[in-house]
N, C-alpha and C positions, 0 to 999 in steps of 0.2 A: 168672477172666477168660477168655472164649472166644478160642480161637486164630483168627486171620484166615486162612482156608483158601484155597488156590488153586482157581480155577474156570476152566473152558474155556467161553467163550460165543461165540455167533454173532449178528451184527446186520447185516441187509441195509439199505443206504440207497438201493438201487435194484434193480429186477429181481424183486421179490417182490410179486406182485399186478399185474404188468404184464409185457409182453414188450419188453425193451429197457432201456437205461440201467443196466446191471448194475454193482453195487458191493456187495461183501460184506466185512464186518469180522469178524476172529477175534481175540478177546481172551483173555489168559491171566494168571492171578495173582489176588491178593486184590482185592476189589471196588474199593477205593480206589486201587490202584496196578497196574492191568493194563498189560501190554505188548500191542501191537496189530500185526497185519498186515492189509493191504488186498488183496483179490483183485478185480482189474479196476476200471476207472474209465471207464465208458462214457456214451454219450449216447443220446437218442432224438430223433426229428425232429418238428417242429411241423406242425400241419394248418391249415386255413383259419380255425379259431376263434382263432388267435393271429396276427393280421395283423402282418407285419414281423418275426416271429420265425422263425428257421431251425432252431435247435438248442436242445434242452433238456438241462440238466445236472443232476446230483444235488446236493442241498443237503448240503454236507460240514461244516456248522458244528460238529457234534458231534465229529468226529474232528480237525477243525482245532484245537479247544481242547485236544486230547490229542496234538498232533503231536510233542511231545517224546518221547512213548512209542510213536510209530508207527515201526516198524522197517523197513518196506519196502512197496512197491506191487508186487504180482505180477500179471503179465498172462497170462491163459490163452491168448489168441490175439488176432489183429489185426483183428477186425471192429469197426466204429465203435461198436456198442452195448456193447463190452467195453473199448475203449481210446481212444475218440474224445474223451474229456474230459481226457485227461492234460495236453495242452498248455495248456488253459484253467485247470485247477485245481491243477496241480503247484506253482505259486509260493506257494499257500496252505498247502502241506504240506511240501515240500522233503525228501521221503524218497527214498531210492534206488529206481529202477524196475528190476525183474528181468524178463527176457523171453528166450525162445529166439531164435536168430539171425534168422529171417524177421520176426518181430514187431519185434525191435529195429531191423532195417534199414528196415522200413516207418515206424516212428516217427521214425527219423533223417531219412528222406525228407520226412516231413511237417514236421519242424523246419526243413528247408531251404526248403520251398515256402511256408510260412505266415509272413507278415510279423509281425515282433515276437515270434516264438516263443521261449520260454525255452530255455536250454541245460540240458535235463533229463539228469541223470546216469543212463545206462543200463548196467546190468550184465548181460552176456550169460550165459545159462545153457545148457549143451549139452543136446541132446535126451536125456531120461532122467536129467538131472543132479539133484544134491541140493544144497541150501543150508541153512545154519544161521543162524537169526535169533533170538537170545535163547533163549526157551523153546520155540521152534518149529524142528523139522527138517522141511523141505519137499522132497518128491520130485516132480519133473515127470514125468508119465506121458504118453507119446505116444498120442493117440487119432486118430479120423478125423472129419472135418467138411467143410465147404465152403470151406476155406481151408488153406494149408499150416501145419503145426505147431500143431494144436490140442492143448492140454494139459489133462489133469486134474491135480489137485494132491492128493497124500497129505500131510496135515498131521499130523505126529507130535508129541505132547506127553506129559508124564508122567501125564496123566489120560486118555490114549487117543488113537486116530488117527481122523481125519476124511478122507473122500474128497470133495473138491469137484470135480464133474465138468466144470464149464464147459459149452460146447456140444459135442455129440458125436453120433455114430451108430456102428453097427458096419458097416463097409464092407470087404468082403473083396477088393474090386478098386478101390482109391481112385485108381489111376493114378500118383499122385506121393506122395512122403513115405515114412515108415518103416512105416506101417500101424498097426493097433490093437494096443497092447501088453496083451493079455489076461493074460499071465504075471504082470505086476506086480499086476493086480487079484486074481488067484487067490492070489498070495503074501500080499496084504493080508488076504484072506478067511481064510486059514489061521492067521495070527497074531492076528487079531482086529481088527474095525473098529467103532468106537463109532458113527459116524454117516456117512451119505451125504447130501450137499447136491446135489440133482440137477435137471437140465434137465427141464422138464415140457411143452415146446412141443407135442409130438405125442402126448400121453398118450391122446387120444380115438381115435387111429388104430390099428387092429389090424394084426398081422403085422409084417413087417420092411421097411425101406426098400430100394428098388432101389439098385444100385451106380452109381458114376460110369462104370464100364466099359460098362454097359448104355446109358447116355446117349451115350457116345462112339460106340457102334455105330450108334445111331439117327441121330445127327448126320452120321456118315459116309455113311449111306444117303441122307439128305435132300439133302446137298450134292452127292453124285454124280448124283442124279436131277434136280436143278434145271436148267431149261432156260436161265435168264437169271441176273441178279445174285442173290447171296444175301447177306443181312445177318444176323448173329447178335448179339443183344443179351442181355447177361448181367451179373450182378454182377461188377465188375472183380476183386473179391477171390477169386473162384472160379478159381484158377489152373489147376486140373485141367481145368475146362470150357474155359478159353481155349486151353489146349494141345490139347484134343480138336478144337476148331473149326479151329485152325491146321493140325493134321495132316490133318483131313478135307479141307480146301481143297487142301493140297499133293498128297494122293492123287488128287484129282479134277482136277489140273492147273490149279488156281486160285492166284492171288496173294492174299495176305492184306494188307489195309489196316486200320490202326487209326484210330478216330475217338473222341476223348474223352480229356481230360487224365489222368483216373484210370486209364485203360487203359495209357497210356504209363508212368505211375508204377509201377503194379502189375507190369507185365511187366519193367520195368527192375530192380525189387527181386527178382523171381523169378529173373531171369537171374543177378543178382549173387550170390544165395544158392544157385545150382545147381539150381533146379527146372525150368528150361526150356532145358537144354543141348542137347536133341534137336530143337528146332524149326528150320525153314528160315528164311532171312532174310526179314524183312518188307518190304513195298513202301511207299515214301513216299506219304503221302496226296495229295501234289500230282500223282501219276501216275494217280490214279483215272480221270479223264476219258479217258485214253489207252488204258485196258485194255478189251478186248472184254467184252461183258456176260456171256458164259458163262465168263469166265476170272478172275473176281474174287470175293472174299468180304470183306465189311466186318465187322469186329469192333468193336462200339460200345457206349457207355454209353447209359443212358436207359430201361431196361426198366421203371422205376417211373413213367414219365411226367414226370420232372423237366423243368421248362420250359426250363432252360438247357443241358440235355444234348444230345449230338449227335443222337440219334434224334428229339427234339422239333423241332429245327431242320430236320431232313430232312423230317419230316411237314408242317411249316409252309412248306416250300419256300424256306427262307432260309439253308440251310447254304452256306458259300462254296465248298466243294469237291465235295459229293456231291449228285447229283440221281438220283432213282429214276424208273423208267418202268413202264408197265403190263406185268405178267408177272414183275416182280422179286418176290423173296420176303424177308420179314422173319421170322426165327425168334426167338420170345421164349423163350430158354433160362433161364427164371427163374419165380418165383412172384410174384403180386401181393401185396405187403405190405398187410394190412388197413388201410384208410384211404386207400389209393391207387387204389381201384377206379375212381373217376370220372375221374381224370387219365389212367389207362392206357386206359380205354375211349375217351376223347376222342382220344388218340393213335392208337389202332388204327383208329378211324373215319376219321381224316384220311388215314391210309395207304391204307385201302381205297378212299376216294374218288379216289385217284391211280391205282387199278388194281393196287395192290400186294397180293400174297397174304400173309395172316397165318397163321403156324403157332404154336400155343401148346401147353402141356402137356395141353390137352383133346384135341389132335389126335394126339399121340404122346408117346413117352417122351423129351422134350427137356429135362426138368428133374427132379431129385430133391431132396428136402429134406436138410438136413444135421443133422436132429434125430432122436432115437430114437422109434420107434413102440413099442407095448406089448411086442412080441416081443423087441425089443432091451433094453428096460427089464428085462424078466423075466430075460434072460440076465445082465445086469450084476448084478442083485441075487443071482443064484445064485453068481456068482463072488465077490462082496465080502462077502456074508452080514452086513450091518450090523445092529446092535441098534436103530438109529434112522434113520428117513428124514425128511428135511426137503425138501419140494419147493420149487424156485425156478424162475425163468425161465418165468413163466406168469401169466396172469390168475387171479383168485380161483377161477374154475371149474376151471381146470387144476390148481391146487394141491390143491383138495379131491378131485378125481378121482384125482390121483396118490397122495395119501395113502391113499385107499380101496384103490387097486390094490396099493400096497406092503403094506398089511395082508393083502390076499388072498394075497400071495406068502409070508406068514409073517414079515414084519418085525415084531418085538415092539412097537416104539413108533413113532409118527409125531407130528410137530408142525407145525402151520401157522404160518408167520410172514409178516407183511407189512412193507413198508418202515418202519423205525423200531422194530420189535419186537426186543428183545434176549432171546435164548433161551439158557438154561444147558444145555449139552450134557453136562457132567460136573463133579463126581461126582454120582451119583444120577440119578434119572429126569429126563428133559427137561422144562423148564417155562419159561414166559415170566417173566422176572424184572425187566424194566425196559422203558421206552419212551423213545426219544430223538428229537430233532428230525429229521424226514426230509421233504423237500419237493422243490421244483423251482426251478431257477435258469434264466433265459432268456438266451441270447446275443442281444443286441439291437445289431446292428452290431458295434462294437468294445468294448462294455461288457456287463456282466452286471446283470440286474435280477431282483427277486424276483417270485413269483407275485402278491403283493399290490400290486404297483406300480400306481398309478392310471393310468399311461400306457396299460396294456393295455386297461382298461375303456373309456377314452376312444377308443382306436382302434376297438374293437368298435362303439361307438355311431356313430362316423363311417362305418364300413363298412356299417352297416345303414341309416342314415337321413340321411347327408350333414350339411352344416353351412351355416349362414348367419352371416356376420360383418358387423355393422353398425358404421359409423363415423360419429360425430357430432362437430362442432366447437361447443362451448358457451361463451358469454361468461360473465363473472362475474355479470352481471345476469340470467342464465338465459334468454338468447336464442340461437337458432341463428345461428351466424356464417356458415354455408354450407349448401348443400343436403346432406341425409344421403346417405351412400354405402353400398352393400352389395355383398358378394361372396358368390356362391352356388356351392357345390360338391356334387356327388353327388345332386342332386335333379332329376327330369325337368323340362325347360324348360316343357313344356305339360302341365297336369294334367287337362285336358279341353278340349273344343272352345272355343277362344277364351279359355281360362283359363290365364294365364301366371304362373309362379311369381314372376317379378320384379315383376309388378303386385301380387300378393298381399302380398309383402314390403313394398313401398313404401307401399301403402295402409295396412298395419298400422302402419308407423312414423308416418305422418301422423295416423292416427286416435288412436293412443296419445298422441302429443305434443299434439294438439288438446284431448284430454280431461284432460290432466294439469294440476292446479292450478298457477297461475303461481308461487306461493311454493315449490312442491316442485321446480320446474325448475332452481333454483339448486344443487341437490345432484347431483353427477355420479353418485353411487351410486344415488340414487333414480331418476334418469333411465334409467340402464343397466338397472336391475331392471325398470322398467315397460316399456321397449321390448323387452327380452328376452321378457318374458311375453306381450306383445301379438303379436310376430312368431311365436313358437312356437305360440301358440293358433291364429292364423290359418292357418299352414301345416298344422298337425295337422288342423284342420277341413276344409281343402280336399283334403289328400293322404291323410289317414288314418294317417300316421306321425309320431312325435314326433321332430323333427329337433333337432340341436344348434344352439343359437343363442348367439353371443357378441357383446357390444356394447362397443365401445371409445369412451369419451367423452374428448375432448381439450379442456382448458380453454384458451381464447385470451383475450388482453387485450380 
């Protein structure tokens, strides 16, 4: 009888074949009785193709069924695409959450701010700390990224060690934090690393990324030279960037005003955890209108064109406290996330129409990525010397290019995985050994729905072609007890000169009723089907779009 051997496996449920919604599972043990750890539990954000949906979560049904064997949820850092799903999905898992102090504090702040948030048990891990979870010994390795305390994880097992990078770059001047712990990676390389599970975001970019220190110098120059008001919009999580803007304002004799709830939350957590102890006092937002134009800097949210963020309200001239004037400047100290181009462009156009000057990373070094370019990837692989490279945190094209690049650097094995693929890492060569459910869950208001939910398809139809709702009162003898009524939404009122949608709808109702045999008029279902078809056909013929039509038939005595 064959012995049931231990295996080390990796299975992403998010973030492999896409950028965002990161969730990686590591399993150890015999196939039928593995113990699991989860690395990150993130979200991604919906676009216009999902009307009414704000946030997308990973489908965790596979690990939910295994939750008695889930030993812990480990957070590499506190970006939404790595920890944004914790509050939504933790009640289905109920495993302890492990995080370093900044990530833990930010998660606690979210628990306080969000209505009905669960009381998630958070276990703080010191920077560079080690924890033991069953067959896993995990070492948190301090790296550099665009948020405080980004961690890579060295996951040690009896079948070998894995380095899960999380998001990272090599930044020799990160401005805050402990810096990049290359010693831990060199030590891992010397003792032996079975696999690296690595960020692929910037694999198509040559060289190395500029540093946060270089951005700080450019911001200081721009703020010092600005003749009027200066606004800086950035990701609130980039605490080093917020610090640079605040210090640049102070050096130029300007007061800093915050605009945007996430800015207040992030700076509060950063002060609490000791990352902003050297900034001057901030000025209340209510004092903005009293400050001379040359003596103020506004630090705000909204760099991605979010419609409810502070910058969008300023651009639309409906912010209650902040008004800009010709000659003022807005510095976009951020990159536009793919998919947000249209909303960001509209925002910038609105500001320019007000006479505001726009400065982006196309004009100067006002932003740097937090992800490694090829030069940084090459350096990491030289330190760690893995036997196997598995690219993640990228679209399919990123994963394949990363695998090709790793091979060119001498990595013996590579393995492409997508969400739901289970890869055996050890013992023996890497290979795909299973496929598990992996999909998307949508946060719809206060509930969660699946991709297949009919409501999403119905919303798309409504958003493309409107709706006509017809109401009829029908007697038991098959006679109309009152004139038909119709409500029309999302369809142009006039479809041509003198051609009105309301007339088309009511003419179609009358024509369909008149031609319907009297015997068939006694059936509400038959009447509804006939009217629906007649109205839809008439509207499609006149408009060229197939609208949604619903018919309500009420039986009356």
